[in-house]
C-alpha positions as CSV (number, residue, x, y, z in Angstrom):
1,X,201.9,237.1,-44.6
2,X,199.2,234.3,-44.1
3,X,197.5,233.2,-40.9
4,X,199.6,229.8,-41.3
5,X,202.7,231.6,-41.5
6,X,201.9,233.7,-38.3
7,X,200.9,230.4,-36.9
8,X,204.0,228.6,-37.5
9,X,206.5,228.7,-34.3
10,X,209.8,230.9,-34.7
11,X,213.2,229.6,-33.5
12,X,213.1,232.7,-31.5
13,X,210.1,232.0,-29.5
14,X,211.4,232.6,-25.8
15,X,208.0,231.3,-24.2
16,X,207.7,227.9,-23.3
17,X,203.5,228.3,-23.2
18,X,203.3,229.4,-26.7
19,X,201.8,226.8,-28.8
20,X,200.7,227.2,-32.3
21,X,197.2,227.5,-32.9
22,X,195.5,224.4,-34.0
23,X,194.5,224.1,-37.9
24,X,190.9,223.6,-36.6
25,X,191.2,227.3,-35.3
26,X,193.3,228.5,-38.1
27,X,190.2,227.2,-40.5
28,X,187.7,228.9,-38.3
29,X,189.5,232.4,-38.6
30,X,189.8,232.1,-42.2
31,X,186.1,231.0,-42.8
32,X,184.9,234.3,-40.5
33,X,187.2,236.6,-42.7
34,X,185.8,235.2,-46.0
35,X,182.1,235.3,-44.8
36,X,182.3,238.8,-43.2
37,X,181.6,241.4,-45.6
38,X,181.4,244.7,-43.0
39,X,182.1,244.4,-39.4
40,X,184.6,242.9,-36.9
41,X,186.0,239.5,-35.9
42,X,187.2,239.1,-32.1
43,X,189.5,236.5,-31.2
44,X,189.5,235.5,-27.1
45,X,192.8,234.2,-25.9
46,X,193.1,232.5,-22.5
47,X,196.4,231.4,-21.3
48,X,198.2,231.5,-25.0
49,X,195.1,229.6,-26.3
50,X,192.0,230.7,-28.7
51,X,189.1,230.2,-27.0
52,X,186.4,232.0,-28.6
53,X,186.2,233.7,-32.2
54,X,183.0,236.0,-32.5
55,X,181.7,237.8,-35.6
56,X,180.0,240.8,-35.4
57,X,178.5,242.1,-39.0
58,X,177.0,245.5,-39.7
59,X,174.3,246.1,-42.0
60,X,173.2,249.7,-42.9
61,X,170.2,250.8,-44.9
62,X,169.7,253.8,-46.5
63,X,166.8,255.6,-45.5
64,X,164.4,256.5,-48.5
65,X,162.3,259.9,-48.1
66,X,158.9,260.2,-49.2
67,X,158.1,262.6,-51.7
């Protein structure tokens, strides 16, 4: 299932305040997913609307032991 499929309202939606995310929001989520290699993406929602997308990327380094 794609993000665009998830964003499409369904006939059984019973909440009047539900609105599909704008194409700009969907594009930003997709961009974040494509750019991140390791980490997390947090989507903040207020009153059924996406207001923030936060990306946290992890970078790990192997310690090299000296001989």
